[in-house]
N, CA, C and O of each residue as an XYZ file, in Angstrom:
316
protein
N      75.332     90.166    195.977
C      74.396     89.115    195.541
C      75.128     88.082    194.667
O      75.944     88.387    193.797
N      74.764     86.855    194.978
C      75.278     85.764    194.036
C      74.190     84.919    193.579
O      73.265     84.657    194.347
N      74.222     84.476    192.410
C      73.216     83.564    191.838
C      73.554     82.092    192.176
O      74.719     81.699    192.238
N      72.496     81.307    192.389
C      72.647     79.861    192.468
C      72.070     79.328    191.209
O      70.900     79.581    190.922
N      72.838     78.593    190.427
C      72.345     78.039    189.161
C      72.607     76.507    189.145
O      73.336     75.961    189.974
N      72.003     75.892    188.206
C      72.174     74.444    188.044
C      73.318     74.310    187.013
O      73.220     74.711    185.853
N      74.429     73.702    187.541
C      75.659     73.661    186.741
C      75.418     72.778    185.511
O      74.879     71.675    185.604
N      75.830     73.297    184.378
C      75.783     72.511    183.071
C      76.495     71.283    183.070
O      76.145     70.385    182.303
N      77.522     71.133    183.899
C      78.346     69.976    183.967
C      77.631     68.735    184.608
O      78.159     67.624    184.553
N      76.432     68.942    185.211
C      75.815     67.768    185.784
C      75.204     66.874    184.776
O      74.945     65.709    185.081
N      74.961     67.331    183.617
C      74.276     66.579    182.524
C      75.212     65.633    181.811
O      76.131     66.117    181.150
N      75.058     64.340    181.889
C      75.855     63.383    181.103
C      75.575     63.568    179.555
O      74.477     63.903    179.110
N      76.590     63.334    178.862
C      76.422     63.417    177.352
C      75.269     62.583    176.859
O      75.145     61.417    177.234
N      74.450     63.134    176.054
C      73.336     62.432    175.464
C      72.045     62.437    176.329
O      71.020     61.871    175.949
N      72.140     63.108    177.520
C      70.867     63.215    178.329
C      70.016     64.292    177.806
O      70.485     65.235    177.170
N      68.703     64.149    178.085
C      67.749     65.221    177.768
C      68.214     66.429    178.588
O      68.673     66.310    179.725
N      68.064     67.653    177.918
C      68.571     68.866    178.541
C      67.627     69.480    179.556
O      67.308     70.667    179.495
N      67.175     68.631    180.511
C      66.361     69.207    181.647
C      66.438     68.254    182.801
O      66.737     67.068    182.660
N      66.166     68.802    183.910
C      66.099     68.122    185.210
C      64.974     68.592    185.977
O      64.213     69.432    185.497
N      64.801     68.096    187.182
C      63.728     68.489    188.020
C      64.331     68.987    189.432
O      65.136     68.315    190.076
N      63.858     70.209    189.820
C      64.292     70.718    191.130
C      63.407     69.909    192.157
O      62.272     70.244    192.495
N      64.056     68.854    192.583
C      63.346     67.942    193.462
C      62.925     68.557    194.851
O      61.791     68.348    195.282
N      63.756     69.246    195.488
C      63.381     69.817    196.808
C      64.385     70.900    197.212
O      65.528     70.903    196.753
N      63.960     71.784    198.045
C      64.840     72.697    198.734
C      65.270     72.106    200.037
O      64.451     71.640    200.829
N      66.627     72.127    200.268
C      67.125     71.600    201.549
C      67.173     72.697    202.649
O      67.314     72.396    203.835
N      67.051     73.972    202.221
C      67.080     75.139    203.152
C      65.954     75.995    202.766
O      65.795     76.297    201.583
N      65.087     76.445    203.776
C      63.969     77.252    203.452
C      64.270     78.689    202.900
O      65.291     79.296    203.224
N      63.371     79.176    202.090
C      63.451     80.612    201.653
C      63.681     81.566    202.743
O      62.964     81.523    203.743
N      64.628     82.425    202.627
C      64.900     83.403    203.611
C      65.848     83.061    204.765
O      66.167     83.894    205.614
N      66.303     81.742    204.754
C      67.281     81.189    205.690
C      68.646     81.752    205.386
O      68.942     82.150    204.259
N      69.470     81.778    206.412
C      70.914     82.129    206.220
C      71.611     80.872    205.797
O      71.302     79.773    206.258
N      72.574     81.057    204.896
C      73.319     79.948    204.293
C      74.823     80.299    204.298
O      75.168     81.480    204.349
N      75.697     79.324    204.249
C      77.025     79.426    204.235
C      77.537     79.070    202.870
O      76.862     78.307    202.178
N      78.678     79.558    202.420
C      79.265     79.183    201.139
C      79.564     77.703    201.167
O      80.129     77.182    202.129
N      79.194     77.062    200.142
C      79.420     75.555    199.988
C      78.355     74.767    200.623
O      78.408     73.542    200.520
N      77.388     75.329    201.273
C      76.325     74.594    201.895
C      75.332     74.074    200.899
O      74.909     74.856    200.047
N      74.910     72.802    200.923
C      73.911     72.327    199.915
C      72.558     72.956    200.266
O      72.135     72.910    201.421
N      71.883     73.539    199.277
C      70.575     74.268    199.457
C      69.462     73.629    198.723
O      68.293     73.805    199.068
N      69.816     72.851    197.667
C      68.753     72.296    196.864
C      69.176     70.946    196.394
O      70.367     70.637    196.437
N      68.243     70.103    195.935
C      68.507     68.836    195.251
C      67.761     68.742    193.916
O      66.539     68.871    193.838
N      68.582     68.506    192.849
C      68.103     68.433    191.462
C      68.253     66.955    190.927
O      69.307     66.326    191.011
N      67.167     66.497    190.403
C      67.134     65.169    189.759
C      67.404     65.237    188.278
O      66.615     65.843    187.553
N      68.485     64.641    187.787
C      68.845     64.605    186.368
C      68.901     63.117    185.999
O      69.781     62.406    186.485
N      68.033     62.656    185.198
C      67.902     61.259    184.929
C      67.577     60.554    186.161
O      66.617     60.884    186.857
N      68.441     59.490    186.475
C      68.207     58.757    187.702
C      69.011     59.302    188.878
O      68.823     58.807    189.989
N      69.896     60.287    188.711
C      70.841     60.769    189.681
C      70.205     61.962    190.369
O      69.500     62.748    189.736
N      70.450     62.098    191.649
C      70.052     63.248    192.430
C      71.398     64.013    192.902
O      72.310     63.452    193.508
N      71.386     65.345    192.541
C      72.570     66.231    192.788
C      72.223     67.278    193.709
O      71.148     67.868    193.603
N      73.118     67.567    194.670
C      72.957     68.677    195.577
C      73.543     69.872    194.832
O      74.509     69.795    194.074
N      72.863     70.992    195.121
C      73.246     72.290    194.606
C      73.796     73.171    195.803
O      73.079     73.381    196.780
N      74.996     73.650    195.718
C      75.619     74.400    196.851
C      75.481     75.906    196.681
O      75.455     76.410    195.558
N      75.399     76.573    197.720
C      75.471     78.062    197.734
C      76.870     78.499    197.397
O      77.843     77.963    197.928
N      76.978     79.486    196.502
C      78.395     80.027    196.148
C      78.862     80.982    197.163
O      80.054     81.292    197.169
N      77.988     81.517    198.084
C      78.345     82.652    198.942
C      77.571     82.474    200.385
O      76.669     81.656    200.566
N      78.002     83.247    201.233
C      77.245     83.254    202.492
C      76.284     84.450    202.462
O      76.630     85.510    201.940
N      75.071     84.279    203.026
C      74.047     85.256    203.046
C      72.671     84.711    203.265
O      72.505     83.647    203.862
N      71.674     85.428    202.788
C      70.283     85.028    202.957
C      69.795     84.532    201.625
O      69.951     85.201    200.603
N      69.154     83.260    201.637
C      68.703     82.600    200.474
C      67.344     83.184    200.011
O      66.402     83.274    200.798
N      67.262     83.574    198.730
C      66.041     83.973    198.094
C      65.683     83.011    197.015
O      66.305     83.057    195.954
N      64.680     82.099    197.208
C      64.335     81.109    196.264
C      63.586     81.748    195.011
O      62.679     82.559    195.199
N      63.951     81.396    193.816
C      63.360     81.878    192.602
C      62.522     80.796    191.913
O      61.561     81.087    191.201
N      62.902     79.590    192.140
C      62.180     78.446    191.406
C      61.614     77.520    192.497
O      62.299     77.137    193.445
N      60.286     77.173    192.304
C      59.686     76.288    193.213
C      60.197     74.823    193.123
O      60.795     74.433    192.120
N      59.959     74.047    194.152
C      60.285     72.635    194.099
C      59.386     71.992    193.055
O      58.275     72.469    192.824
N      59.865     70.871    192.391
C      59.158     70.207    191.333
C      59.188     70.869    189.992
O      58.630     70.355    189.023
N      59.844     72.020    189.924
C      59.934     72.697    188.608
C      61.019     72.078    187.701
O      62.092     71.670    188.146
N      60.669     72.036    186.400
C      61.613     71.595    185.407
C      62.727     72.600    185.264
O      62.443     73.787    185.099
N      64.009     72.184    185.319
C      65.120     73.155    185.184
C      66.033     72.694    183.994
O      66.186     71.519    183.662
N      66.628     73.800    183.387
C      67.528     73.526    182.302
C      68.901     73.723    182.708
O      69.081     74.404    183.718
N      69.970     73.215    182.057
C      71.415     73.482    182.392
C      71.633     75.048    182.417
O      71.244     75.787    181.513
N      72.307     75.475    183.566
C      72.682     76.808    183.649
C      71.594     77.784    184.280
O      71.916     78.914    184.647
N      70.338     77.320    184.387
C      69.271     78.181    184.860
C      69.475     78.637    186.294
O      70.018     77.856    187.075
N      69.083     79.839    186.703
C      69.233     80.323    187.977
C      68.074     79.973    188.841
O      66.959     80.332    188.460
N      68.196     79.317    189.958
C      67.159     78.801    190.803
C      66.998     79.619    192.087
O      65.960     79.528    192.743
N      68.021     80.426    192.463
C      67.983     81.187    193.697
C      69.086     82.276    193.684
O      69.995     82.292    192.854
N      68.931     83.159    194.646
C      69.900     84.174    194.852
C      70.367     84.124    196.360
O      69.624     83.692    197.241
N      71.614     84.581    196.597
C      72.115     84.708    198.021
C      72.441     86.208    198.204
O      73.276     86.752    197.481
N      71.807     86.845    199.133
C      72.006     88.255    199.403
C      72.820     88.423    200.676
O      72.555     87.782    201.693
N      73.731     89.224    200.607
C      74.691     89.456    201.758
C      73.965     90.187    202.853
O      74.554     90.483    203.893
């Protein structure tokens, strides 16, 4: 199993420490490849894609439109 988290490096210096999980690009339970964009997170005015770190089946843990913090886990990938 591999965690999918919101990378802390996406936040510019001085930004509020939260973003919004704007949408899932891949549905819960779908097969994903390593490096495939699975979610989009809005931080300030910028929209960032979040990629899967591994190949497997996506298990969504956080719903779309949820507020997310740097480093939080939003999904898992199961082999």
